[in-house]
BALOBA-1460 file (C-alpha; in Angstrom, 3 decimals):
// residues 294
<rec num="1" residu="m" x="-9.629" y="-54.828" z="52.567"/>
<rec num="2" residu="s" x="-12.629" y="-57.007" z="51.697"/>
<rec num="3" residu="a" x="-12.703" y="-59.145" z="48.547"/>
<rec num="4" residu="e" x="-15.610" y="-57.095" z="47.159"/>
<rec num="5" residu="k" x="-13.700" y="-53.829" z="47.642"/>
<rec num="6" residu="k" x="-10.646" y="-55.332" z="45.928"/>
<rec num="7" residu="v" x="-12.811" y="-56.342" z="42.969"/>
<rec num="8" residu="r" x="-14.360" y="-52.871" z="42.734"/>
<rec num="9" residu="n" x="-10.926" y="-51.256" z="42.836"/>
<rec num="10" residu="r" x="-9.710" y="-53.508" z="40.022"/>
<rec num="11" residu="l" x="-12.850" y="-52.886" z="37.990"/>
<rec num="12" residu="k" x="-11.987" y="-49.182" z="37.950"/>
<rec num="13" residu="r" x="-9.408" y="-50.165" z="35.336"/>
<rec num="14" residu="v" x="-12.042" y="-51.861" z="33.174"/>
<rec num="15" residu="n" x="-13.526" y="-49.924" z="30.280"/>
<rec num="16" residu="e" x="-16.862" y="-48.337" z="31.110"/>
<rec num="17" residu="p" x="-19.667" y="-49.184" z="31.131"/>
<rec num="18" residu="t" x="-19.137" y="-52.312" z="33.244"/>
<rec num="19" residu="r" x="-20.943" y="-52.540" z="36.570"/>
<rec num="20" residu="i" x="-21.317" y="-55.104" z="39.341"/>
<rec num="21" residu="s" x="-25.040" y="-55.850" z="39.503"/>
<rec num="22" residu="g" x="-24.849" y="-58.682" z="42.037"/>
<rec num="23" residu="q" x="-22.551" y="-60.800" z="44.162"/>
<rec num="24" residu="s" x="-22.908" y="-64.166" z="45.850"/>
<rec num="25" residu="q" x="-20.746" y="-66.957" z="47.249"/>
<rec num="26" residu="e" x="-20.716" y="-70.630" z="46.431"/>
<rec num="27" residu="k" x="-19.383" y="-73.098" z="48.934"/>
<rec num="28" residu="i" x="-16.712" y="-75.455" z="47.620"/>
<rec num="29" residu="s" x="-15.801" y="-77.034" z="50.941"/>
<rec num="30" residu="d" x="-16.195" y="-76.307" z="54.638"/>
<rec num="31" residu="y" x="-13.251" y="-73.923" z="54.411"/>
<rec num="32" residu="t" x="-13.356" y="-72.606" z="50.852"/>
<rec num="33" residu="y" x="-15.838" y="-70.221" z="49.212"/>
<rec num="34" residu="f" x="-15.813" y="-69.016" z="45.609"/>
<rec num="35" residu="s" x="-17.097" y="-65.537" z="44.810"/>
<rec num="36" residu="v" x="-19.527" y="-65.120" z="41.924"/>
<rec num="37" residu="y" x="-20.114" y="-61.679" z="40.408"/>
<rec num="38" residu="d" x="-22.824" y="-60.542" z="38.004"/>
<rec num="39" residu="l" x="-21.287" y="-57.972" z="35.674"/>
<rec num="40" residu="e" x="-23.605" y="-55.813" z="33.614"/>
<rec num="41" residu="f" x="-22.502" y="-54.332" z="30.293"/>
<rec num="42" residu="v" x="-24.874" y="-51.444" z="29.546"/>
<rec num="43" residu="e" x="-24.759" y="-48.178" z="27.661"/>
<rec num="44" residu="p" x="-25.641" y="-44.942" z="29.523"/>
<rec num="45" residu="s" x="-29.323" y="-44.081" z="29.726"/>
<rec num="46" residu="e" x="-30.774" y="-41.204" z="27.732"/>
<rec num="47" residu="a" x="-30.866" y="-39.119" z="30.921"/>
<rec num="48" residu="e" x="-27.192" y="-39.858" z="31.594"/>
<rec num="49" residu="l" x="-26.278" y="-39.013" z="28.007"/>
<rec num="50" residu="k" x="-28.209" y="-35.755" z="28.198"/>
<rec num="51" residu="a" x="-26.518" y="-34.790" z="31.464"/>
<rec num="52" residu="a" x="-23.087" y="-35.600" z="30.041"/>
<rec num="53" residu="a" x="-23.839" y="-33.625" z="26.872"/>
<rec num="54" residu="e" x="-24.977" y="-30.579" z="28.840"/>
<rec num="55" residu="k" x="-21.873" y="-30.781" z="31.016"/>
<rec num="56" residu="a" x="-19.634" y="-30.893" z="27.953"/>
<rec num="57" residu="a" x="-21.725" y="-28.267" z="26.117"/>
<rec num="58" residu="q" x="-22.277" y="-30.747" z="23.318"/>
<rec num="59" residu="t" x="-25.299" y="-32.422" z="21.743"/>
<rec num="60" residu="k" x="-25.564" y="-36.086" z="20.963"/>
<rec num="61" residu="k" x="-28.493" y="-37.379" z="18.912"/>
<rec num="62" residu="g" x="-29.415" y="-41.030" z="18.992"/>
<rec num="63" residu="t" x="-27.952" y="-43.564" z="21.402"/>
<rec num="64" residu="g" x="-27.582" y="-46.341" z="18.834"/>
<rec num="65" residu="k" x="-28.624" y="-49.025" z="21.323"/>
<rec num="66" residu="t" x="-28.357" y="-52.646" z="20.238"/>
<rec num="67" residu="a" x="-28.630" y="-56.036" z="21.909"/>
<rec num="68" residu="l" x="-24.906" y="-55.807" z="22.592"/>
<rec num="69" residu="d" x="-25.433" y="-52.714" z="24.737"/>
<rec num="70" residu="t" x="-27.747" y="-54.391" z="27.240"/>
<rec num="71" residu="l" x="-25.812" y="-57.601" z="27.712"/>
<rec num="72" residu="t" x="-25.724" y="-59.094" z="31.214"/>
<rec num="73" residu="l" x="-23.279" y="-61.866" z="32.047"/>
<rec num="74" residu="t" x="-22.343" y="-63.840" z="35.144"/>
<rec num="75" residu="i" x="-18.632" y="-64.347" z="35.705"/>
<rec num="76" residu="s" x="-17.082" y="-66.544" z="38.356"/>
<rec num="77" residu="g" x="-13.624" y="-65.840" z="39.727"/>
<rec num="78" residu="n" x="-11.532" y="-64.461" z="42.546"/>
<rec num="79" residu="e" x="-10.698" y="-60.802" z="43.079"/>
<rec num="80" residu="f" x="-7.437" y="-61.134" z="41.139"/>
<rec num="81" residu="a" x="-8.919" y="-62.598" z="37.946"/>
<rec num="82" residu="i" x="-12.341" y="-60.970" z="37.740"/>
<rec num="83" residu="a" x="-11.186" y="-57.573" z="36.414"/>
<rec num="84" residu="l" x="-9.155" y="-59.181" z="33.644"/>
<rec num="85" residu="q" x="-12.113" y="-61.350" z="32.583"/>
<rec num="86" residu="a" x="-14.417" y="-58.347" z="32.559"/>
<rec num="87" residu="s" x="-11.950" y="-56.308" z="30.517"/>
<rec num="88" residu="l" x="-11.592" y="-59.075" z="27.932"/>
<rec num="89" residu="l" x="-15.368" y="-59.473" z="27.601"/>
<rec num="90" residu="d" x="-15.781" y="-55.722" z="27.267"/>
<rec num="91" residu="a" x="-13.193" y="-55.701" z="24.479"/>
<rec num="92" residu="i" x="-15.006" y="-58.578" z="22.745"/>
<rec num="93" residu="r" x="-18.255" y="-56.605" z="22.920"/>
<rec num="94" residu="d" x="-16.574" y="-53.571" z="21.342"/>
<rec num="95" residu="l" x="-15.109" y="-55.772" z="18.612"/>
<rec num="96" residu="l" x="-18.482" y="-57.374" z="17.883"/>
<rec num="97" residu="r" x="-20.183" y="-53.985" z="17.652"/>
<rec num="98" residu="y" x="-17.470" y="-52.789" z="15.277"/>
<rec num="99" residu="e" x="-17.750" y="-55.841" z="13.008"/>
<rec num="100" residu="l" x="-21.550" y="-55.742" z="13.031"/>
<rec num="101" residu="g" x="-21.399" y="-52.037" z="12.281"/>
<rec num="102" residu="k" x="-19.417" y="-52.756" z="9.129"/>
<rec num="103" residu="l" x="-22.207" y="-55.125" z="8.074"/>
<rec num="104" residu="k" x="-24.891" y="-52.506" z="8.840"/>
<rec num="105" residu="l" x="-26.372" y="-54.670" z="11.609"/>
<rec num="106" residu="a" x="-25.542" y="-52.497" z="14.626"/>
<rec num="107" residu="g" x="-24.609" y="-48.996" z="15.689"/>
<rec num="108" residu="a" x="-26.035" y="-45.666" z="14.613"/>
<rec num="109" residu="d" x="-24.851" y="-42.384" z="13.230"/>
<rec num="110" residu="e" x="-25.305" y="-38.989" z="14.893"/>
<rec num="111" residu="n" x="-28.849" y="-38.705" z="13.547"/>
<rec num="112" residu="g" x="-29.873" y="-42.062" z="14.980"/>
<rec num="113" residu="k" x="-29.697" y="-43.817" z="11.613"/>
<rec num="114" residu="q" x="-28.862" y="-47.479" z="12.093"/>
<rec num="115" residu="g" x="-25.768" y="-48.976" z="10.517"/>
<rec num="116" residu="i" x="-22.332" y="-47.709" z="9.512"/>
<rec num="117" residu="e" x="-21.497" y="-48.437" z="5.884"/>
<rec num="118" residu="r" x="-17.714" y="-48.576" z="5.575"/>
<rec num="119" residu="a" x="-17.439" y="-50.228" z="2.155"/>
<rec num="120" residu="g" x="-15.919" y="-48.030" z="-0.527"/>
<rec num="121" residu="h" x="-14.572" y="-45.350" z="1.796"/>
<rec num="122" residu="p" x="-10.915" y="-44.493" z="1.057"/>
<rec num="123" residu="e" x="-8.467" y="-45.454" z="3.804"/>
<rec num="124" residu="v" x="-5.552" y="-43.246" z="4.855"/>
<rec num="125" residu="k" x="-2.558" y="-45.002" z="6.392"/>
<rec num="126" residu="l" x="0.333" y="-43.226" z="8.137"/>
<rec num="127" residu="w" x="3.666" y="-45.048" z="8.421"/>
<rec num="128" residu="f" x="6.301" y="-44.553" z="11.116"/>
<rec num="129" residu="f" x="9.760" y="-46.152" z="11.518"/>
<rec num="130" residu="e" x="12.464" y="-46.246" z="14.157"/>
<rec num="131" residu="k" x="15.902" y="-45.005" z="13.154"/>
<rec num="132" residu="r" x="18.148" y="-47.956" z="12.307"/>
<rec num="133" residu="a" x="20.850" y="-46.700" z="14.680"/>
<rec num="134" residu="d" x="18.329" y="-46.822" z="17.577"/>
<rec num="135" residu="a" x="17.008" y="-50.322" z="16.817"/>
<rec num="136" residu="t" x="17.448" y="-53.105" z="19.380"/>
<rec num="137" residu="p" x="20.451" y="-55.245" z="18.359"/>
<rec num="138" residu="g" x="19.328" y="-58.363" z="16.542"/>
<rec num="139" residu="y" x="15.912" y="-56.930" z="15.625"/>
<rec num="140" residu="s" x="14.555" y="-54.879" z="12.727"/>
<rec num="141" residu="p" x="13.729" y="-51.216" z="13.411"/>
<rec num="142" residu="l" x="10.409" y="-50.721" z="15.167"/>
<rec num="143" residu="k" x="7.531" y="-49.548" z="12.968"/>
<rec num="144" residu="g" x="4.095" y="-48.112" z="13.539"/>
<rec num="145" residu="e" x="0.937" y="-47.801" z="11.450"/>
<rec num="146" residu="i" x="-2.113" y="-45.603" z="11.982"/>
<rec num="147" residu="s" x="-5.096" y="-45.772" z="9.624"/>
<rec num="148" residu="f" x="-8.561" y="-44.244" z="9.343"/>
<rec num="149" residu="d" x="-11.368" y="-44.065" z="6.777"/>
<rec num="150" residu="l" x="-12.650" y="-40.960" z="4.970"/>
<rec num="151" residu="m" x="-16.370" y="-41.320" z="5.707"/>
<rec num="152" residu="n" x="-17.385" y="-38.249" z="3.671"/>
<rec num="153" residu="l" x="-15.899" y="-39.725" z="0.476"/>
<rec num="154" residu="v" x="-16.290" y="-42.918" z="-1.566"/>
<rec num="155" residu="d" x="-14.240" y="-44.311" z="-4.445"/>
<rec num="156" residu="s" x="-17.146" y="-45.395" z="-6.649"/>
<rec num="157" residu="s" x="-19.782" y="-43.331" z="-8.466"/>
<rec num="158" residu="h" x="-22.231" y="-46.170" z="-7.829"/>
<rec num="159" residu="l" x="-21.770" y="-45.805" z="-4.054"/>
<rec num="160" residu="a" x="-21.913" y="-42.012" z="-4.304"/>
<rec num="161" residu="s" x="-25.322" y="-42.213" z="-5.989"/>
<rec num="162" residu="k" x="-26.688" y="-44.359" z="-3.138"/>
<rec num="163" residu="g" x="-25.696" y="-42.236" z="-0.147"/>
<rec num="164" residu="s" x="-24.613" y="-38.841" z="1.137"/>
<rec num="165" residu="s" x="-20.862" y="-39.368" z="0.579"/>
<rec num="166" residu="q" x="-19.245" y="-37.711" z="-2.418"/>
<rec num="167" residu="l" x="-17.060" y="-39.308" z="-5.048"/>
<rec num="168" residu="i" x="-13.383" y="-38.649" z="-4.323"/>
<rec num="169" residu="k" x="-11.687" y="-36.197" z="-6.700"/>
<rec num="170" residu="e" x="-8.103" y="-35.322" z="-7.517"/>
<rec num="171" residu="s" x="-8.524" y="-32.050" z="-5.618"/>
<rec num="172" residu="d" x="-9.507" y="-34.025" z="-2.489"/>
<rec num="173" residu="i" x="-6.311" y="-36.056" z="-2.722"/>
<rec num="174" residu="k" x="-4.146" y="-32.945" z="-3.167"/>
<rec num="175" residu="a" x="-5.803" y="-31.206" z="-0.204"/>
<rec num="176" residu="l" x="-5.390" y="-34.324" z="1.932"/>
<rec num="177" residu="s" x="-1.725" y="-34.611" z="0.996"/>
<rec num="178" residu="a" x="-1.073" y="-30.959" z="1.848"/>
<rec num="179" residu="k" x="-2.779" y="-31.278" z="5.238"/>
<rec num="180" residu="i" x="-0.803" y="-34.410" z="6.170"/>
<rec num="181" residu="k" x="2.455" y="-32.645" z="5.271"/>
<rec num="182" residu="t" x="1.450" y="-29.781" z="7.558"/>
<rec num="183" residu="v" x="0.549" y="-31.970" z="10.547"/>
<rec num="184" residu="f" x="3.143" y="-34.731" z="10.147"/>
<rec num="185" residu="n" x="6.399" y="-33.110" z="9.165"/>
<rec num="186" residu="e" x="9.634" y="-35.001" z="8.669"/>
<rec num="187" residu="g" x="10.683" y="-34.707" z="12.324"/>
<rec num="188" residu="f" x="7.349" y="-35.802" z="13.811"/>
<rec num="189" residu="k" x="7.929" y="-38.559" z="16.370"/>
<rec num="190" residu="w" x="5.778" y="-40.975" z="18.340"/>
<rec num="191" residu="e" x="6.934" y="-42.554" z="21.613"/>
<rec num="192" residu="r" x="5.707" y="-46.143" z="21.414"/>
<rec num="193" residu="g" x="5.279" y="-48.077" z="24.659"/>
<rec num="194" residu="k" x="3.385" y="-50.838" z="26.448"/>
<rec num="195" residu="e" x="0.199" y="-48.913" z="27.250"/>
<rec num="196" residu="m" x="-2.518" y="-48.410" z="24.650"/>
<rec num="197" residu="i" x="-4.925" y="-45.566" z="23.915"/>
<rec num="198" residu="v" x="-8.077" y="-46.688" z="22.083"/>
<rec num="199" residu="y" x="-10.196" y="-44.197" z="20.140"/>
<rec num="200" residu="h" x="-13.346" y="-45.565" z="18.477"/>
<rec num="201" residu="d" x="-15.448" y="-43.032" z="16.577"/>
<rec num="202" residu="w" x="-16.743" y="-45.211" z="13.762"/>
<rec num="203" residu="q" x="-19.171" y="-42.658" z="12.324"/>
<rec num="204" residu="r" x="-16.165" y="-40.484" z="11.488"/>
<rec num="205" residu="g" x="-13.977" y="-43.415" z="10.399"/>
<rec num="206" residu="y" x="-11.692" y="-43.845" z="13.417"/>
<rec num="207" residu="s" x="-10.785" y="-47.113" z="15.114"/>
<rec num="208" residu="l" x="-7.387" y="-46.198" z="16.531"/>
<rec num="209" residu="q" x="-5.212" y="-48.304" z="18.823"/>
<rec num="210" residu="i" x="-2.120" y="-46.332" z="19.785"/>
<rec num="211" residu="h" x="0.640" y="-48.108" z="21.735"/>
<rec num="212" residu="c" x="2.251" y="-45.411" z="23.861"/>
<rec num="213" residu="k" x="4.495" y="-44.750" z="26.845"/>
<rec num="214" residu="s" x="1.856" y="-42.640" z="28.594"/>
<rec num="215" residu="e" x="-1.784" y="-41.603" z="28.362"/>
<rec num="216" residu="a" x="-0.710" y="-38.058" z="27.471"/>
<rec num="217" residu="e" x="1.424" y="-39.285" z="24.558"/>
<rec num="218" residu="g" x="-1.344" y="-41.509" z="23.198"/>
<rec num="219" residu="t" x="-3.894" y="-38.713" z="23.435"/>
<rec num="220" residu="r" x="-1.493" y="-36.342" z="21.659"/>
<rec num="221" residu="i" x="-1.115" y="-38.739" z="18.732"/>
<rec num="222" residu="v" x="-4.905" y="-39.193" z="18.446"/>
<rec num="223" residu="k" x="-5.403" y="-35.404" z="18.369"/>
<rec num="224" residu="e" x="-2.766" y="-35.018" z="15.642"/>
<rec num="225" residu="v" x="-4.440" y="-37.690" z="13.494"/>
<rec num="226" residu="l" x="-7.814" y="-35.958" z="13.899"/>
<rec num="227" residu="k" x="-6.292" y="-32.659" z="12.728"/>
<rec num="228" residu="i" x="-5.969" y="-34.101" z="9.206"/>
<rec num="229" residu="q" x="-9.750" y="-33.901" z="8.762"/>
<rec num="230" residu="g" x="-10.230" y="-30.945" z="11.117"/>
<rec num="231" residu="h" x="-11.995" y="-33.053" z="13.761"/>
<rec num="232" residu="e" x="-12.052" y="-32.353" z="17.490"/>
<rec num="233" residu="i" x="-11.470" y="-35.239" z="19.883"/>
<rec num="234" residu="r" x="-14.539" y="-36.726" z="21.573"/>
<rec num="235" residu="t" x="-13.416" y="-37.797" z="25.020"/>
<rec num="236" residu="e" x="-16.313" y="-40.241" z="25.420"/>
<rec num="237" residu="y" x="-14.706" y="-42.401" z="22.717"/>
<rec num="238" residu="l" x="-11.231" y="-42.262" z="24.284"/>
<rec num="239" residu="k" x="-10.049" y="-45.106" z="26.539"/>
<rec num="240" residu="l" x="-6.765" y="-46.074" z="28.159"/>
<rec num="241" residu="n" x="-6.140" y="-49.817" z="28.262"/>
<rec num="242" residu="k" x="-3.656" y="-50.373" z="31.071"/>
<rec num="243" residu="l" x="-1.797" y="-53.621" z="31.525"/>
<rec num="244" residu="i" x="-2.995" y="-55.579" z="34.554"/>
<rec num="245" residu="g" x="-0.289" y="-57.191" z="36.660"/>
<rec num="246" residu="t" x="3.372" y="-57.495" z="35.779"/>
<rec num="247" residu="p" x="3.887" y="-57.128" z="32.004"/>
<rec num="248" residu="k" x="5.822" y="-59.721" z="30.064"/>
<rec num="249" residu="p" x="9.415" y="-58.808" z="29.203"/>
<rec num="250" residu="t" x="9.815" y="-57.066" z="25.853"/>
<rec num="251" residu="i" x="12.548" y="-59.466" z="24.731"/>
<rec num="252" residu="p" x="11.361" y="-63.085" z="25.128"/>
<rec num="253" residu="t" x="13.339" y="-65.311" z="27.483"/>
<rec num="254" residu="v" x="13.840" y="-67.778" z="24.635"/>
<rec num="255" residu="k" x="14.891" y="-65.516" z="21.760"/>
<rec num="256" residu="e" x="14.841" y="-68.159" z="19.033"/>
<rec num="257" residu="e" x="14.399" y="-71.853" z="18.466"/>
<rec num="258" residu="e" x="14.431" y="-74.298" z="15.602"/>
<rec num="259" residu="i" x="11.034" y="-74.856" z="13.999"/>
<rec num="260" residu="l" x="10.550" y="-76.885" z="10.789"/>
<rec num="261" residu="g" x="14.286" y="-77.119" z="10.276"/>
<rec num="262" residu="k" x="14.899" y="-73.355" z="10.527"/>
<rec num="263" residu="k" x="15.930" y="-71.078" z="13.370"/>
<rec num="264" residu="r" x="13.068" y="-68.693" z="14.011"/>
<rec num="265" residu="k" x="13.092" y="-65.625" z="16.243"/>
<rec num="266" residu="h" x="10.266" y="-65.068" z="18.738"/>
<rec num="267" residu="k" x="8.365" y="-61.798" z="18.432"/>
<rec num="268" residu="r" x="8.952" y="-59.026" z="20.933"/>
<rec num="269" residu="y" x="6.135" y="-58.098" z="23.318"/>
<rec num="270" residu="r" x="4.982" y="-54.489" z="22.827"/>
<rec num="271" residu="p" x="8.478" y="-53.166" z="22.097"/>
<rec num="272" residu="e" x="9.221" y="-49.603" z="23.183"/>
<rec num="273" residu="g" x="11.002" y="-46.968" z="21.151"/>
<rec num="274" residu="t" x="10.732" y="-43.737" z="19.190"/>
<rec num="275" residu="v" x="9.317" y="-43.958" z="15.668"/>
<rec num="276" residu="f" x="9.340" y="-41.090" z="13.186"/>
<rec num="277" residu="y" x="6.791" y="-40.239" z="10.517"/>
<rec num="278" residu="a" x="7.924" y="-41.555" z="7.116"/>
<rec num="279" residu="y" x="5.083" y="-41.346" z="4.578"/>
<rec num="280" residu="a" x="1.333" y="-41.750" z="4.013"/>
<rec num="281" residu="t" x="-0.738" y="-43.752" z="1.544"/>
<rec num="282" residu="l" x="-4.342" y="-43.701" z="0.354"/>
<rec num="283" residu="h" x="-6.109" y="-47.005" z="-0.351"/>
<rec num="284" residu="l" x="-9.119" y="-47.172" z="-2.692"/>
<rec num="285" residu="p" x="-10.815" y="-50.401" z="-1.532"/>
<rec num="286" residu="s" x="-13.125" y="-50.872" z="-4.529"/>
<rec num="287" residu="y" x="-10.118" y="-51.180" z="-6.823"/>
<rec num="288" residu="g" x="-7.346" y="-52.351" z="-4.497"/>
<rec num="289" residu="q" x="-5.299" y="-49.325" z="-5.533"/>
<rec num="290" residu="k" x="-2.792" y="-47.482" z="-3.323"/>
<rec num="291" residu="i" x="-1.762" y="-43.878" z="-3.892"/>
<rec num="292" residu="a" x="1.242" y="-42.120" z="-2.299"/>
<rec num="293" residu="l" x="-0.005" y="-39.088" z="-0.372"/>
<rec num="294" residu="a" x="2.911" y="-37.479" z="1.428"/>
């Protein structure tokens, strides 16, 4: 198998849209050549978006293009390292777009309006814990957190007067609590693992990163979270981040060592286990107040 084919096979694991736009070789010595790849990070064209929308029987208004969506970079490396570098850069681009979106400098809503204002939107956080009897000896029970923002509500009358979001009311909190109790009952469990499902739908308040044992399990958890607000999953925002190469052991080789005169335990790497739903909270960011939901 040629080096270029190996690279293309590895790039299948990289989050779209990442494409090889060029390849060349630089001579290091008479016997050694170093491959150089031009990787292009671009959003789908309007024609591609339209075709995808028609295929899915959905409509999508506004592409929300920014300078981050038409970024072209040149990366040097061999066929074993290039996919990892591309994946990391793609993740950095997503992170930058998310942070800029919070500052109203990038992104767009479904109507093509630039900027995503996240300030003042209440945040829901779901908490999960492993049963103490199932915990790894010597470690605290595994826990999990999933949070999202309520983009149709704000916690300040001042913010409500400036935009289309409504001021949160006691009835909203009661309805939210009842829905969470329906979806996440006491026996609801989540199989945590080393893979990760990412779901970014910022216009609707979601930036989920679900550690899971399989793609199916991660997707299931995302769908359950979306049920709270009655949202359907948008597959174009769903990604599976697979580990490349041999993963590190969950329990570190050196479990603990003495640092600053105290024995300190090294953290586990993406520990696996079953966590159960425990409770939910609502955070009002303008006031720093937390409310128990369910």
